[in-house]
C-alpha positions in Angstrom: -82.2 -51.6 -106.7 -81.4 -50.2 -103.2 -84.0 -50.7 -100.5 -85.9 -47.7 -99.2 -84.1 -47.9 -95.9 -80.7 -47.7 -97.6 -81.9 -44.8 -99.8 -83.0 -42.8 -96.7 -79.6 -43.4 -95.0 -77.6 -42.5 -98.2 -79.6 -39.3 -98.8 -79.2 -38.3 -95.2 -75.4 -38.7 -95.2 -75.1 -37.0 -98.5 -77.1 -34.1 -97.2 -74.5 -33.6 -94.5 -71.7 -33.5 -97.0 -70.5 -37.1 -96.9 -69.2 -39.1 -99.8 -71.1 -42.4 -99.7 -69.9 -45.7 -101.1 -71.9 -48.9 -101.1 -69.3 -51.7 -101.1 -71.7 -54.6 -101.6 -74.1 -54.5 -104.6 -75.3 -58.1 -104.2 -77.6 -59.9 -101.9 -76.1 -62.7 -99.8 -78.1 -65.8 -100.4 -77.9 -69.4 -99.1 -75.0 -68.7 -96.7 -74.1 -66.7 -93.7 -72.7 -63.2 -94.3 -69.0 -62.5 -93.8 -68.2 -59.7 -91.4 -67.3 -57.3 -94.2 -70.6 -58.0 -95.8 -72.4 -56.5 -92.8 -71.3 -53.0 -93.9 -74.0 -51.3 -96.0 -72.1 -48.0 -96.5 -68.6 -46.6 -96.2 -68.7 -42.9 -95.8 -66.1 -40.1 -95.9 -66.6 -36.5 -94.8 -64.0 -34.1 -96.3 -64.9 -31.5 -93.7 -64.8 -33.9 -90.7 -62.4 -33.7 -87.8 -59.3 -35.9 -87.9 -59.4 -36.2 -84.1 -61.4 -38.5 -81.9 -65.0 -39.5 -82.2 -67.9 -37.8 -80.4 -69.1 -39.3 -77.2 -71.2 -42.5 -77.6 -74.9 -41.7 -77.8 -77.7 -41.4 -80.2 -76.1 -39.1 -82.8 -77.7 -36.4 -84.9 -76.4 -34.1 -87.6 -74.1 -32.0 -85.3 -72.2 -35.1 -84.1 -72.0 -36.7 -87.5 -70.5 -33.6 -89.1 -67.5 -34.1 -86.8 -66.8 -37.5 -88.2 -64.3 -38.0 -91.1 -64.7 -41.7 -91.7 -67.3 -44.4 -90.8 -68.7 -47.7 -91.7 -72.5 -47.8 -91.5 -74.9 -50.7 -90.9 -78.6 -50.2 -91.7 -81.4 -52.1 -89.9 -84.8 -50.9 -91.0 -87.2 -53.1 -89.1 -89.7 -50.4 -88.4 -92.2 -52.6 -86.6 -90.2 -52.8 -83.3 -87.7 -51.1 -81.1 -84.3 -52.4 -80.4 -84.7 -53.3 -76.7 -82.1 -55.1 -74.7 -83.9 -58.4 -75.4 -83.9 -57.7 -79.1 -80.2 -56.8 -79.1 -79.3 -60.1 -77.3 -80.9 -61.9 -80.2 -79.3 -59.9 -83.0 -75.6 -60.7 -82.5 -74.9 -60.0 -86.1 -75.3 -56.3 -85.5 -71.9 -56.2 -83.7 -70.0 -57.8 -86.5 -69.7 -54.3 -87.9 -67.0 -53.6 -85.2 -64.8 -56.6 -86.1 -61.1 -56.0 -87.0 -61.5 -57.3 -90.5 -64.2 -54.7 -91.2 -62.0 -51.8 -89.9 -58.9 -53.1 -91.8 -60.9 -53.1 -95.1 -62.2 -49.6 -94.3 -58.6 -48.4 -93.7 -57.6 -49.7 -97.1 -60.4 -47.8 -98.7 -60.4 -44.6 -96.6 -56.8 -44.4 -95.5 -55.4 -44.2 -91.9 -57.4 -42.5 -89.1 -60.2 -43.4 -86.8 -63.2 -45.1 -88.4 -66.6 -44.8 -86.6 -68.9 -47.8 -86.4 -72.4 -46.5 -86.9 -75.7 -48.4 -86.7 -78.9 -46.9 -88.2 -81.8 -48.2 -86.3 -85.6 -47.6 -86.5 -85.9 -46.8 -82.8 -84.8 -47.5 -79.2 -86.9 -47.9 -76.1 -88.2 -44.6 -74.7 -86.1 -42.7 -72.1 -85.5 -44.8 -69.0 -83.6 -47.8 -67.8 -84.3 -49.9 -70.9 -83.0 -47.3 -73.3 -79.9 -46.9 -71.1 -79.3 -50.6 -71.1 -79.8 -50.8 -74.9 -77.2 -48.1 -75.4 -74.8 -49.8 -73.0 -75.1 -53.1 -74.9 -74.4 -51.4 -78.2 -71.4 -49.6 -76.7 -70.0 -52.8 -75.2 -70.4 -54.5 -78.6 -68.0 -51.9 -80.2 -70.6 -49.6 -81.8 -69.5 -46.0 -81.7 -72.8 -44.3 -82.4 -76.5 -44.8 -83.2 -78.6 -42.9 -85.7 -82.3 -43.2 -85.7 -84.6 -43.1 -88.7 -86.9 -40.4 -87.3 -84.2 -37.7 -87.0 -82.9 -38.7 -90.5 -86.3 -38.2 -92.0 -86.9 -34.9 -90.2 -83.6 -33.6 -91.5 -84.4 -34.6 -95.1 -87.9 -33.0 -94.8 -86.3 -29.9 -93.5 -83.7 -29.7 -96.3 -86.1 -30.4 -99.2 -87.2 -27.3 -101.1 -90.7 -27.6 -102.4 -89.8 -25.3 -105.3 -87.1 -27.6 -106.7 -87.5 -30.6 -108.9 -85.5 -33.5 -107.6 -85.6 -35.7 -110.7 -82.4 -37.6 -109.7 -83.7 -38.8 -106.3 -87.1 -40.6 -106.0 -87.0 -40.2 -102.2 -86.4 -36.4 -102.3 -88.9 -35.9 -105.1 -91.6 -37.8 -103.1 -90.8 -35.6 -100.0 -90.9 -32.5 -102.1 -94.4 -33.4 -103.6 -95.8 -34.2 -100.1 -94.4 -30.9 -98.8 -95.7 -28.9 -101.8 -99.2 -30.2 -101.1 -99.0 -29.4 -97.3 -98.9 -33.1 -96.4 -95.5 -32.7 -94.7 -94.6 -29.9 -92.4 -91.2 -28.8 -91.1 -90.6 -29.7 -87.5 -90.0 -26.0 -86.7 -93.5 -25.1 -88.1 -95.0 -27.9 -86.0 -93.2 -26.6 -82.9 -94.5 -23.1 -83.6 -98.0 -24.3 -83.9 -97.7 -26.3 -80.6 -96.5 -23.1 -78.9 -99.5 -21.2 -80.2 -101.8 -23.9 -79.0 -100.3 -23.8 -75.6 -100.6 -20.0 -75.4 -104.3 -20.2 -76.5 -104.9 -22.9 -73.9 -103.3 -20.8 -71.3 -105.4 -17.8 -72.1 -108.5 -20.0 -72.1 -107.6 -21.2 -68.7 -107.2 -17.7 -67.3 -110.6 -16.5 -68.7 -113.6 -17.9 -66.7 -116.0 -17.3 -69.6 -113.8 -19.2 -72.1 -113.3 -22.0 -69.6 -117.1 -22.4 -69.1 -117.6 -22.4 -72.9 -114.9 -25.0 -73.4 -116.6 -27.4 -70.9 -120.0 -26.8 -72.4 -121.4 -25.4 -69.1 -124.0 -22.6 -69.3 -122.8 -19.3 -67.8 -124.4 -18.7 -64.4 -126.9 -15.9 -64.2 -125.6 -12.9 -62.2 -127.4 -12.3 -58.9 -130.1 -9.7 -59.1 -129.4 -6.5 -57.2 -132.0 -4.6 -55.1 -134.9 -3.3 -57.1 -135.2 0.5 -57.5 -137.8 2.1 -55.2 -139.8 3.6 -58.1 -140.1 0.3 -60.1 -143.5 -1.4 -60.6 -142.4 -4.5 -58.8 -141.3 -2.6 -55.7 -144.6 -0.6 -55.6 -146.6 -3.9 -55.6 -144.6 -5.0 -52.6 
């Protein structure tokens, strides 16, 4: 049975129009993996470009749709980010780019450029560490990185809550969660965030709303001069 991480990756590539093959159906036990055994999927996109590959970066659906052939490695350790220190320890990640892997991919996919793609849980946030991590991956021969969060967001977006996905446990689960309003499309979340920002902006412009939001009591307006014919003025 495929792992959940591999199922997510497979469904994601299939949703983009790729034909997905899993060359290794067995688990490697009691010995080190060979380089070709580091490949989790071999994918082919009939609509992909036969030209060069997109510029190295964290790839999303638009970049992947340009690719015709690729070998994919999946690393689903969701408890940590792949920092430069982590990448220095995980040298096996870069065996995906060895010549023996590409030669076998050519025998299966035919001639043409083959992208080496790593699917990772996350990278360090924007900054020097993220830049360094990407530089290490590129120097190791990796052509592109795909993160799990964009993959899951794309699958959530593509799932129709009115359809019954009996042939995919993952899509069926996403569909059920979506049907019960436990999952929301990223576009809907973005729309709600914009509405909240507008409401906060209006509140900031209205002194009364701003006082109510802070819990402060509204100040009493200063009393004007008393009319001459009022009882209070006559007493004075």
